[in-house]
C-alpha positions in Angstrom: 17.5 -17.4 -0.7 17.0 -17.4 3.0 16.3 -20.2 5.3 13.0 -20.9 6.9 14.4 -19.8 10.3 14.9 -16.3 8.9 11.3 -16.0 7.8 10.0 -14.1 10.8 13.1 -11.9 11.0 12.3 -9.7 7.9 8.6 -9.5 8.7 9.4 -8.7 12.4 11.9 -6.0 11.3 9.4 -4.5 8.9 6.6 -4.4 11.5 8.8 -3.0 14.2 11.1 -0.6 12.3 8.3 0.9 10.1 5.8 1.2 12.9 6.4 4.9 13.5 5.9 5.7 9.8 2.8 3.5 9.6 1.3 5.1 12.6 2.1 8.6 11.3 0.4 7.8 8.0 -2.7 6.6 9.8 -3.1 10.0 11.4 -4.2 11.6 8.2 -7.4 13.7 8.1 -9.4 11.0 6.3 -8.5 8.3 8.9 -9.2 10.6 11.7 -12.7 11.4 10.3 -13.3 7.7 9.7 -12.3 6.7 13.2 -14.5 9.5 14.6 -17.5 8.2 12.6 -17.6 11.5 10.7 -16.3 10.5 7.3 -18.1 11.9 4.3 -18.3 10.9 0.6 -16.3 14.0 -0.3 -13.5 13.1 2.1 -13.5 9.6 0.8 -13.1 10.8 -2.8 -10.4 13.2 -1.8 -8.5 10.3 -0.1 -9.0 8.0 -3.1 -7.7 10.7 -5.4 -4.6 11.0 -3.2 -4.1 7.2 -3.2 -4.5 7.1 -7.0 -1.9 9.8 -7.3 0.6 7.6 -5.5 -0.4 4.2 -6.9 -0.3 5.2 -10.5 3.4 6.2 -10.6 4.2 3.3 -8.2 2.7 0.8 -10.5 4.4 2.4 -13.5 7.7 1.8 -11.7 6.8 -1.8 -10.9 6.1 -2.3 -14.6 9.8 -1.4 -15.4 10.9 -4.6 -13.6 10.7 -8.3 -14.3 8.8 -10.4 -11.8 8.4 -14.2 -11.8 4.8 -15.3 -12.3 4.6 -16.3 -8.6 4.4 -12.6 -7.7 1.1 -12.1 -9.6 2.3 -8.5 -10.2 -0.4 -7.6 -12.7 -3.1 -8.7 -10.2 -1.5 -6.6 -7.6 -2.1 -3.4 -9.6 -5.0 -1.6 -8.0 -5.0 2.0 -9.1 -7.6 1.2 -11.7 -10.0 0.2 -8.9 -10.0 3.7 -7.7 -11.4 5.0 -11.0 -14.6 2.9 -10.4 -15.3 5.1 -7.4 -14.4 8.5 -8.9 -16.4 10.8 -11.1 -15.2 10.7 -14.7 -14.0 14.3 -14.6 -12.2 13.9 -11.3 -8.9 15.7 -10.9 -6.2 13.1 -10.2 -2.8 14.7 -9.9 0.2 12.3 -9.7 2.7 12.3 -6.9 6.0 13.9 -8.1 8.2 12.6 -5.3 8.1 8.8 -5.3 10.5 6.5 -3.5 13.2 5.0 -5.7 12.4 1.5 -6.9 15.6 0.7 -8.8 16.9 -2.3 -6.8 15.2 -5.6 -5.8 15.3 -4.8 -2.1 13.7 -1.3 -2.8 10.9 -3.0 -4.7 10.3 -5.5 -1.9 10.1 -2.8 0.7 7.6 -0.7 -1.3 5.6 -3.8 -2.1 5.4 -4.6 1.7 3.8 -1.2 2.3 1.4 -1.3 -0.7 0.4 -4.9 -0.2 -0.1 -4.4 3.5 -2.5 -1.6 2.6 -4.9 -4.2 1.3 -5.4 -5.5 4.8 -6.1 -2.0 6.1 -8.4 -1.4 3.2 -10.6 -4.2 4.4 -11.1 -2.4 7.7 -11.8 0.9 5.9 -14.2 -0.9 3.6 -16.3 -2.1 6.6 -16.2 1.4 8.2 -17.3 3.1 5.0 -20.1 0.5 4.6 -21.4 1.4 8.1 -21.3 5.1 7.2 -23.3 4.4 4.0 -20.5 5.4 1.7 -20.5 3.5 -1.6 -17.0 4.5 -2.9 -15.4 1.2 -1.7 -14.2 -0.7 -4.7 -10.5 0.1 -4.0 -10.8 -0.7 -0.3 -12.2 -4.1 -1.1 -8.6 -5.1 -2.0 -8.6 -8.5 -3.6 -12.0 -9.4 -2.0 -11.9 -12.9 -0.7 -8.4 -13.3 -2.0 -6.9 -10.5 0.2 -5.7 -12.7 3.0 -4.2 -15.4 0.7 -2.6 -12.8 -1.5 -1.0 -11.2 1.6 0.2 -14.5 2.9 1.7 -15.4 -0.5 3.4 -12.0 -0.7 4.9 -12.5 2.8 6.1 -16.0 1.8 7.8 -14.6 -1.3 9.3 -11.7 0.6 10.7 -14.0 3.2 12.2 -16.2 0.5 14.0 -13.2 -1.0 15.2 -11.5 2.2 18.8 -12.2 3.2 21.0 -10.8 5.9 22.6 -8.7 3.1 19.5 -7.0 1.8 17.2 -6.8 4.9 18.3 -3.3 5.8 17.6 -2.0 2.3 14.2 -3.6 2.3 13.3 -2.0 5.6 14.7 1.4 4.5 12.6 1.2 1.4 9.4 0.4 3.3 10.1 3.2 5.7 10.7 5.7 2.9 7.6 4.5 1.1 5.5 5.2 4.2 7.1 8.6 4.5 6.6 9.6 0.9 3.0 8.4 0.9 2.4 10.3 4.2 3.9 13.5 2.7 1.8 13.1 -0.5 -1.5 12.5 1.4 -0.8 15.5 3.7 0.1 17.8 0.8 -2.8 20.3 0.1 
C-alpha cells in the first residue's frame, strides 16, 4: 500500500509517459472525422465495432481475476453497451493481439486506459449528439456516475501503486494504448 504523498506520482507518470500513445490513438480515422465535424453513422458503427472487438476479450481477461468489491468490476464492463447501438447482424470480430493481463500491475495499467476512455467517451457523446448520430449508448459511459467512478478508480489505483510496481503499471498502460491503436487501425 502506498502513502498519500505517492498518490500523484503514479497518476502523473501515467499521464506523462503514456501521452504519446494516447495522442497516437486519438489520431484514428473516426476521431479525425469527429473533430472535423464530418462524422457519419457508418463511421460511428465501424468505430464501435472496433471498440467491441477490443473490449470483449479485455473483459474476458478481467473476469479471470479476483477483485475486491471496491473495484466494482462488473459495473466497469461496457462491451455490452455497444451492442445496443449495433444492428443485430453486425460483424464484430475480436482483437487477436491483446496486451497480457496476468499480473496485478498489468491489470491496473490496462484498467487505467479503459476507465479513462469513459471520460473521452463523454466528449464523443456530446459531439455525436450535435451531429445527430444516435449510436451513443457506449459513449455515455456510466452516465452521471462517470466522474465519480473515475475518481474512485484513481483512488484505488493510487492505493495499489508502489515504487516496486509503478513501472509495470505504466508499461501495461502504454502497451494497452498501443494494442488498441493497432487494432483500430487494422483494416
